[in-house]
N, C-alpha and C positions, 0 to 999 in steps of 0.2 A: 552425316557425316559417322565414320565409323565406330565401331567400339575399341578401336586402341586412340583415336583421337578424343573420345569421350571420356577416356580414361584419365587422359594428360590435360583436358579443357575443363570438366565439369566433375560432378557427384555422379557416380553409378551406384544404386545400393547393393547392397549384399544379398549375393543370391540365395545364401539359407535363410534368407529374412523373405525373399521370392515365394520360398520353398514351403515355408511355416504359414504365411496367408494363402496358397494354393490349397493347404491341407486344411485350411481353415481354423488354424491355431492362434494366427492375430489378423487382426484388421487396420494396416494401416493408410490413414485418409488420403495419402500422395506418395511419389515415389523419390518426393525432396529429400535432403538431407534430415537426419534424426538426430542429427549432433546436438545443435544447440536450441535450448528452449525459449520460447517466446520471451521478450522482453515486455511487461506491461510497467507498468508505475501503479506500485501501491496504491489501492484507494482509502488506506487506513493505516493501520499498523504493522511492524514485521510482527510483534511481540506481544501478548498481553498478559500481563498479572490480577490477581482480580483476590480482594481483600475484604474483611467487613466494616463497615463504615461506623465507626467507633466515636463517640462525643469525646470522651476524655483523654484529651491528647499525652497525659501523663501513664498512660497505663506501659506496661513494658513492653508489649505486642508491636503498639503504634510504634515505640521508639527504636525498634529493631527494624521494623516496616521503612521506617525515614533515612534510617542508617540505610539502609540497602539501596532505596532510591538514590541518596546522593551517592553513595560508592558508582552507581551506573552513569552518574550523571559527571562523576569522575573522569568516568573511559569516555568523556562524549558520548553517550547515547540519549536520545531525546525523549524525553517521559512528559507524557500529556495525561492530568489527573481527571476523570470522568466519575460524577457520583450517579448512581443509580438506586435511589432508594435504602436499601439496606448494606448494596455493595458497592466499592470503590473498583474502578479497572482506572489500570495502569498501562496506557496505551507508548509503546514502546518501538522508537523508530531509527535503527544505526544513520548516522552519515554517510554520504559516499566515500569518504575516504577511507573507510574502514576497508569497503571494496575496492577502493583501487589498489591498497595496500596488497589485498589478498589475489589479485590477478598479478601485481605484481611478483609477489614470492613464490606464487606458480610459476609465472616463467621462466623464474632461477634456478627454481628446483628440477628435481627428477622427473617431477608428475606432470608435465607440461600437458594440458587439455584444454577442452572449448575454452575454458574460465579465463584464460591467460587471451585468448583470441575477442573474446567478445569485446563488443564496442557499446557506447553510450550507457544505459540501464541495466543495473542486474538483475537477472532473473528471481522472481519471486522467490521459487525454490532455497535459491544460493542464500538471497538475505534469512529467511527465516533459517535454515542451518546455523549460520554464522552468529547471528544474535540470538538463538537457544545454547549454544557454545559460552559464550562471552556468558551469559545469564546464571548458566550452571556452574562456572566458575569464577564468580565472584563472590567475595567473601567478605562478613563485617566480624568484627568483635565484640564484645560486650561494653567497653568503653567506647567504642563506636571507632576504634583507630583501623586501618584497613591494613593489615600485616596478613602474613603467609606463614604462618606459625599453625599448629597441628591443634589448638584450641577454636579455629576458626568454625564460625559458622556458614554454610554455603546454603544458597537456596530450596537443597531436598530436607535441611536441618530445619531450614524455617518455614518450610510448608507442613512437616511431623508438628512444630508446637504451634500451627495453628496462626502464623504471621501472617502468612499467605492461604487463601484458599484455593485456587488452581492458578494455573500458568498454562497456557494454550495459544497456537498462533490460530490464524480466522483461515475459515474456507473463502475462495473468492467466486463469488455465486454466479458471475459467466461460466468459468471453467467447469464451476461444480455442476451447474446444469448441463453442459455439453459431456460431463463425461455420465450423469444419470442419464442421457436421451440413448448415449450409444454404449451403454456399457453398465450402470450399476441397475439394472430392471431385469425383472424374471423373463420378462419375453425377449432377452437375447441369451438364452442358454446355451442354443444352438449356434452363435454367431461367435466369430474370432472378436479376441480381446484386443483393444485400441494400447496395445506398450507402450507406444511412443507417448501417447495423452496421458498414460501412467502415470510414466519417467516424469515429463514435464509438472507434475502435479503433485506426486509423492515423493519424487526422487528415485536414484536407479535402484535402491534396496526393495522398495516395494515392487515397483517393475520387475525387476529378477522372480522375485517370488513368483506373481503372478505368468510370469513367463513359464519359470519352471513346472507350476504348477499344469498350466496349460500343456505343456507338453507332455508331461506323465499323464494326463488325463487323455489325450488322445492317443497315446502308444498305450492306455489299456484297452482301446476298442479291439485288436489284432490278439489281445491275449484274453480277453471274458470271451471273445469268438470261439477260440481254442478251448477254454476251458469248458464253455457251454457245448461244446462237441465231444469233448471228453463226458461231460455228462449224460447226454443224450446216446453216448456209446457204450455206455454202462447200461443204459435205459433199453438200449433193443435187445440185451439178454434176461432182461426184465421176466418173462414167463418161459423162457427156454432155456436157461442156465441149469445145467447139470446139479451145480451146488446145492441153487435153489431148491430145485425140486426135490435133493435127497434132504434136504433141514423140512421140508412142508412135508413129504410122507414120511418122516424119521418115527419110530416109536420108542427111540432112545428114551431112558428114564436118567435125567440128571440131577446131580448132588444137589442138596439146597443151598442159596446163596446167600443164607445172613443164621444166625441162629434163632433158636427157639422156637418162632414162629413160620420162620420160612420151609414150605415142603419140598418134598422132590417135586418137579416136573419134567415136561417131555419138552425135545428139543424142538419138535414141531410149532410150542407156542412162539418163539422166535422167528416166526417165516417172514412175518413182516420186517422186522428190522434185517433181517437176510438178504431182502429185495433191497432196503434203503443200504446199506453198505455196498453193493453190488454196483449203487450208480456211481461211486468213488473209490473203492477200492478194486481195481479192474488194472490190464493191460496201459489201457490208456495214460493211469496216471505215471507213470514212469517216463512216458515221451514227455508228459507234458511237463514236468518235474524240470527235464533238462532243458525243454524250450524256456520258460520262464527264468532258468540261471543264466541259458543267454541273455535272454529278453534286457534283465538287469544291467547286463554291461553293454548293450547295446544302448537302451535308454540314457545311460550313465555317458557314452562316447557322445552320441548326438546330442545332449544336453549341453557338453562342452563346445561342440563345434556352432551350434545357435548364438551359444551365450559369448563367443569369441566375437561372433559378427554382429551380435546389438551393441558389445562393450567398444567394439572397432565405430564403428557408425557412431556412437555417442563419444568418441574420443578417451575414453577411461581405461584402454587397453593396458597403459603402463602407471596407470594411477597405484599408487603405494596409500595405505592407508595409518602408516606411524609416519610418512613424511608431512601428510596432510592434516595429522594433528599434531606436527609441532610448529606446521605454519598457522592452525587455530590458537595455538598457546602464544606464538610472538604478537599476534594480532590482540589477543584478550591484554598478554600483560610482556612489552619490550623486554625488561630485563628480566625475562622466564629463564629459567638455569634448571636442566631437566636432572632430574637424579640419577644416578647409574645405577643400571640394571645389575641387581645381586639377587644369588640363589642362596636360599637358608635350606640347607640339607635337614635340620630340624622341624622346620616349618612343614615340608615335604613330609617328613617320616610321621607326623601326626596330623597332615590330610589323610595320607596314605591311610594311617591306623583306623582315623574316624570312619574313612571311606569304607572300609573293610567293617568295621562294627554295621553302618547302615545298609549293606548288602547283606551280613547275615541277618539283622531284623527281616530285611523284606524276606529273604528266604524262610526265615522263622516264622511268617505270616504265611509261606506256600504249604509249610507244615503244620498249621494251625488249620488253614481250610481244610486238609486231609483228615485231619481229626472231626474236624464237624463234619465234614460229609459221613465218616464213617459212624458215628453217633447218631446224625439224621435217618441215615440208611436202618440202627437200630431200634431207633423211635418210631418211625414210621412203618415198620414191619412187625412190630411188638405194641404199639399203643393205639393205631391211625385207627380212628372209627371207621372208616370207609374200606373197603374188601379189595376197590380198586387200586387205592391208594398203597394197601399190603401186597397186590400182587405186583405193581411196578414200583419196590422201594426204594432199587437201587436205581432206577430213573429219574423218581423224585430225588433224590438225593445228591443225583449228578447235575440235573436242573439249578436246584435249589440253590446248589453249591457255585454255580456259573454266575447266577444271579450276586451271592455275597461275593464274589473274585470284582464285578463290574463296581459293586460297590464298595471294595477296598482299592481299585484303583483310582476311584474318584477322591475317596480320602487321601491316601496316599500322594496323587498328584499334588497338594497343596504341601503336604508334609516335606516332599522330596525338594522343590524350591525354595523352601526354608531351609532347610541342611545344605544345599546347594548355593545356597549366597552365603550364606554362614562360614564355609567350606571357602568358598574364594575369597572372603574377608581375611580369613586367616591365613592364606596365601600372598595377599597384598600385592597385584599383581600392578605393573610399573606403568601399563599401558592401558587403553580403553579397549585393546581390539584382543589383547592377551586374556584380559579378565574375562571378556564376551567367549572367548575360544575355550576356557577354562570351568565358565558355569554351563557351555553347550554343552559340552562332554559329559560333566559330572550330574548334570539332570537326564541326558537321554539315558546313560546307565541305568539311572534309578530307576526310570522308567521302565526300558528294556526288562528290569528283574521283576519289576512288579504287575507286569502285562503277561510276561511268560513265562515267570517260575512254575508259576500252575499247568500249563500246556507242557511244558518242559516234562516235569513229573509226571502229567495224564500219559504223553506219547512215549514215554522212555522206561518209566517206574511204575507205570501201573497195572497190576496182576501179574509183575514178576519177581515180586517179593513177598507175595502173601501166602505162600506155602501151598499145601496141598490137605487133603483129606487125611485128616488122623495126625496133620503137623502143622494149622494153622498158623500163622503171623498174628499176634493180638496185640493190642495197644492197653498197657498196664494189668496185659493178661486178663484181660476181661472183654475187648471191643476185637471183633476180629476184622482184618483189615480187607478194604473192597477188592474186589475183581473187576476184570473187564468187564465188559458189556456181553452178553453170550454171542452176539453178532462179531464180536471183534474188539480190541482195545481202538481199532481207528475211527469205528462210533462213538465212543466216546470222545475222541479229539474231533471229531467232526461236530457235534452235537456243542460241545463247547465253545470251540470258536466261532460257531456258527452265532449263539446265544451272544458273547461279547462282542463281537462284530455287530450284530443289528443293533442291539441297545447301546453301545457307546456311540453309532454313528445317528440312528433317531435321537436318542435324548441331548446327545451333542448339539446336531443342528437345531432343535426345538429349541433349545434352552439358548444359542448362541442369538439367535435371531428375537427371537418373543421377549427376552429378558432387556435387551437395549431399546427395541422397540416401543415398549410398553413404558419405560423408563423416559425415554424422550417425548412420547406422547401427554405423560403427563407433566413434564417440564416445561412442552409448548404453550400449557395452559394459561402459564403464570405470564407470558410475553404479549398479551393482550393491549395493554397500556402504550407500551411503545409503538405499537401496529397502528393503532388512532391517530399517534401524534405525526409518525413519520407518512407521510405523501409527498412531498416533495420531490425527492429522492428516485425512491424504490419503492417498488410496495415487496412481499415477502417473497414473492417465487417469479411473477410474471413481468416485470419491468426490467431493464438489465440497464448500470448505471454506466455512464458513457467511458470509453477507455481514457484515465488518467485523472478522472473528474476528481473532484474534492464533496465529500457526502457533508452533508449538514451534522448538525450535532445531536439530533435527535435521531437520525438515521444509523450515526454510530452507535449509538446506543444501544438502537435494534441490533444491528447486527453483531455487537460485544456480547448482548441477551442471548439473542439466538445461538452461538455458539458455546456462551459458557452451559445453554442447557442440554447440550449434548452430551454423551455418554464420554466420560474419563477414557483416556490411551494415556498409556506411557510406552518405556521401551518393554516390555514383553508382548504388546499388543503383537507384532509380529511374530514375534519367540514363540508365541502359541500357540498359531495358524500353522508355522513350520515342524513343530514338534509334532502337533495332530497329525500333518500330512505324512511324516515319517516314519510316525508309528504305524499307518495305515498301510505304508510301503513294508513295514516291516513283516505284516499279516499277511499281505497278498503275496511274499516271496516267501518267507522263512518255513511255514508249515502248508505251503499250498498242494501238495501230494496229498496232504487227507482233507482238503477243502477247496475244490476246483474253480468253488463257483466265487471263490475271494476275490478276482479282480474284477468281474460281473459286479457286485456290490460296492466296492470299491470306484466302479466306472461310474454305477447313478449317484452315488453319494459324491463324487467330484464336481457330475455335470451341475450339482445344486450349489455345492460349497462354494465354486467363485464363481455365484453371482451372489450367494448369500455373503459372503466374503466383503464385495464387492461395493454391495447395498449397504453394510454397515461402515463400512470407511468414508463412504461418499456420504452417506444422509443420514447416519445415526450416532457417528461418533465424531469428536472432534477432530481435528486436521492430525495426522501426524506429521511428527517432525520430519521433512523429507533429508534422508541420509543417503550418501553418496558411496559406492562399490564397483565393484569391477566380477564379482563372484557372491555365491552364496556362501562363502566363508567354509566353517569346519564341518557344514552340513555335506557338502561332496564327500569330506573322507567319511562321512559316519554310512554315506548310502555306500558307500564302495565296501564299508566293512559288513552292513548286512549283506550284498551281494556275498560276500566271500560264506557268511555265516550261512545264508540260506542254500547253498550247497551242499555242507555239511549236514545240515538239521534236514532236508529231504532226502539225502541218502541216506541216512539213521532212519526217517521214518521209515520209507520204503523197504528199506532192509530189517529193519527190525519190527518196527509197528505195524505194518499192514501182514498179509498173509499172501504176498507176492512172490516170496521166496519158495515157503513151504509148498505152495500149489505148481510152482516150476519143478520143485524137486520131485513131488509126489507124480508129475506128467510124466518126467523125464528116469525115472530111476525106482520108484515103487508102485505105480501105478499099473493099469494094467497093459498097458501100451511099452510098457519099459522091457518087457522080453518076449512082445509080439508085434508082428508087423498086419495083423488085419487093421484093417479099417474102417468093419462097424461095428468097432466097440469108441464109445468115446471116453477120453483119456482120464476125465477127473471122476471117472464113478468111482465111488465109495472113499473120494477123500475126506468126507469128514468123519466116519468113523475113524480113518486112518488117524485124525489128529485129538481122537479122546481117548484118554487112560478109564479105567476101573478103579473103583474104591468098593471094596467087600466090606460086607455089610458086620459078617463076622469077626474080622478086625478090632482089637481092643481098644486100640487109641482112636478107628472113625467112629466107632460104639460114643467115645464121651465126646467127640464133637456135636454128634448130633443125639437129638432125644426121639426117642420111639414115635412119638405123634408127628415126628419130622418125614420118617418112612415110609409115609401112608401114602399110598396114589390117592385122587379123587376118585376113582371108582372102590378105592378101599381095600384094596392090594397092600401086604406087605412086602417091599422089595428087600431083597438080598443082596443086592448090588447095584449102585449108580456110576457116572459116567462124569468125566469134568475134562475141560479140556487144557491137556500137557500132555508131553512124551515120557510119561515113567512106566516104570516096571510096576506091573498089575501086584505084584509080590512085598519088594521092597520099597517100592516108591524112587526108586533111583531112576534117573535120567537115562532113556534109552540110544542106545548108538545111533538110533535116527535123530534124536535130538543133538549130538554132537555134530554129525555128517551136516546136516539143516543148518546149526549156528556155525560151522565153516564157510560153510556157502555164504551167509548173511554179511560177513565179515568182506568174504572177497568180493560179493557185488557190490559194498558201500564201498571198497579200494576203488575198484573198477569204476564205478560209479560216479566219485569224486574228480577222479584221475580225468577220466573222459571227458566232463563238466567242465573242470580248470581248462583243459588243452582248446577247447573250443571256446570257453570267456577270452581265452587270452587271442586265439586267432581273430576272434571278434572286434576284441578293444584292437589289435594290430591294423587290421582292415578299415578302422574307422580311425583317421587322426583325430586328434582333440582339438586342432583347431584347423579352417578353411585353406587354402593354399591363395584362396582369391582375399583374403583377411593381411596375411603376409605381405602380400603384392603390393595391398594397398597403403599397411603400416610402414613401407618401407617407401613407398612414394610420398607419401606424407612427409617422413624424416628428409629425404631427398629434398625438399621444396624448402623445410624448415631451415638446412642446413646449406642450401645455396643464399637464402633470403639473410641467413647470417654473415655468409660469405659476403655477399653483395655490400652489406651495411659496412661490416668492417675496413673492404675494399674503397669504399666512399669515405668514410672516416678517415681511412689512411691519406688518399690523396688529399683530401682539405685540412690536415694538419701537416701534410709538407707544402705543400700551397703557401700556408703560412706562415711557416718555417721560412719558408726561401723570401718572400714577399719582407718578411722582419727582416732577415740579413741586407736583402739590398739596400731596406731606409736605412740601416748599420754603417753600409759603405759608404752611400751617397752623402750622409752626418761625416764621416770622416775627410 
C-alpha cells in the first residue's frame, strides 16, 4: 500500500515521534496509534478515602464523615465501607452513566477528543480523574444540608480537621509491574522512556513532563560536549599562556586584602588560581555563551514540535482546559452556575505591593549574606587558630557564604511556597487554570530571586564598589567590603556556582530518594497480617489478577493497605519536579559563561533524575491523579523568559565580569603589538602589570587603612608601595583614560553581543516551525472525516424525516 493510501485508510505515527525513538529519547512498544489508552475494568475502586475507626458514633468528626459519604451517595457514587484494624476504608466507584454524560458533553463541545470516540468501558485514568473532581467539589454544612454557600466544608477542609486521614487512587498492579520493568528501574537509565505507557497510567500531564525532561536531557549532550571542549581549550594553554607565566614569575607586592592581620603578599602566590581561571575565562567562552543562547531557542522550538506530534497522536491538540473544567462542573452539579469573571484592582494592587515586599526581603537576605562574608573574612583573618585559614581567609569566607546561601535557598523554598499560596488566595482566581498559572509565576519569581540574587551581586557588583587603598568602602565604618579574588571576579562566580549546583543536585537527589524509600519500607512492615490472609487472588508482587476479575475482601484490604502505606502525593508533587528542572535550566543557561561545565553537571544529574522520579512515582508514592493537558502550561513562557535573560546575563558576564575585553583592548591598543608588526613578540606580554595600579605608603590616607605590621614582607622588608588591581592614577586614585576606554568597549561589546545573539535566536526560531506540517495535515484529515460523518448522518436523518412526512401525508389523503 502506498503512503498516500496508508494515510487514507490507516493510522501512521508522526515522524517526530519516530525521530525521538531513533534518538533514544522515547521507546514506544509498537507503531500502533497512541491516541486511546487501554480500557480495563477496574479491579476494585476508582478512589479511596481513609479515616480512623472510631467506636463513638456521636463524635463530631464521625458525624461529618457520615454527612460527606451521604453527599457522595446523593450524587449516585457507590461507596463501600471496609474496616481494617484501626482504619476505615471507603471505596468509591462511579456509575457508568457519569462517563456516558462525560463522553456526550465532550462530543458536543469544542474540545472533541478520544473520549467521545471511546466505546465500552472508560479508561481507568479517566475514571480516576472524574471521581477526584467530584470528591473535591462535594461539600457539607455543619447541619448536614448540602448547599453551596461560602461556609461549606469541602474534602480538603475535612482532611485538615482529620475527618479523613487520606485520599488516593489505587495503583493497578499489572500496569505498575509493566512500568517498573520497562521504565522505573536504575538499569534503564540509558534507555528511552515509554511515554505512551506513562500517559496511559499517569495521564497527559505527567507524560508531557517526562517527554520534556527526556528531550532536555538529550539536548544537554551537545551542550555538555562543547562545554568540555571549551574547558579543555583553556587547559591546553595551562602551561604555555604568557598571562599565567607572568603571574607565576611575578615579584610584584600586592596590598593587604583585609584589615589588621592580612599582610602584603606576592602576586605569584595566586599562580594556582590563575591557572584555574584560565580554564573557563578564555576566548572559547564567548563562542560557548553564544552557542548556549541559540541552543536554548532550538531546544524550545523543537520541544514545541515534539509536543505537537504527541498531543496530536493523543487527540488532545484542540483540548481546552477551561471547557473541560466546565464539563466536569456540570457532571458534579447539573445546576452549576459559573461566577462571572471580575477583576479587582484593589486585590491586584495589594498583591503587587506584597510581592514587591517579598522580593525586597529576598534581596535583603542577599545583603545579609554579603555582610556575613565580610564579617567572616575579618574573623578568619584575625582570630583563626590555623595559619592556613588566615592565609586563605578570603576563599574560606566565599565558600562558607556559598554553603550558607544553599541553606537559605532550602529554607526560603518553603517560605516562598506559603507566601505564593497566600497571594493566590488574595487574588481569588475564578478557575483552576488561572490559579495554577498565577501560583507558578509567583513561585518561580521568588525562587529565581532567592537563587540568583547572590550570584548577580557576585557577578556584577563584587569588587566594583569596595573602593581603593586610602578610600575603602566599609560597613558601619568598621568592616571593609570584600574584593574579587586576586585571579579575577569570574573565579568567585565560578566557585559559588559550582558549590551551589553540586550541593543542590547531590543533596536533592539523596533526600528525594532515601526519604520516600525509608518511609515506604517502614510502613510495609505493618501489612504482614493482610499478606498472610490473602492467598486466593494474588500475592504481593508475583501473581497477576485476571483482567476484570473481582478481588476477594482480604485481597482488597491488602491492596488498600499497600497503597495507603505508600508516601503521600499532592498537587505540588509534579510542580516541584518541574520547578527543580526549570531552576536547573536557569543555572545551565544564565551564567554559563562563568561555568562551562554546568551543562555536563546537569546532564549527569538528569540521567539519574529521570529514573529517580520514575521509581518514586511508580514504586514509592501513591498514584498521582491523572491530569489531562496538551502542553506544559505557563512553564513554556517561563523557559522563554529565561532564554532572553540568559542572553543579557551572559553578555554582561563576558563584557563586565570577565577579563576578555581588557585582554582584547590590551592586545590591539596598549600591548607590544599595538604599534609593531613584529611576529616574534607575544602580544600579551606585560598585560598583568598593565592591569595593576600602585598605592604609595607615604600617602596619609593609605597609612590609615593599613597598620605598619601589615606592610612587612615575609622576608622582613618594609614596603614603600603596593599594587592592587584597578585602572587608577597613582597620585590621586582617579580613573585613568584607559579605564574609560575599556568601559566604552565593554558597553559596545554588550550591545553587539546581545543584538547578534538575538538575531541568531530569531533565525533559529523562524527556521524551526512550532508544529510539523505532518501534524497539520493529520488534523485536517481527522476534521474532514468528522465533518463528513456529521454530514452523512445529517443527510440520513433528513431523508428519514422526509420519508416519514410523505408517508403521513399519503395516509391523510387516503383517509379523506
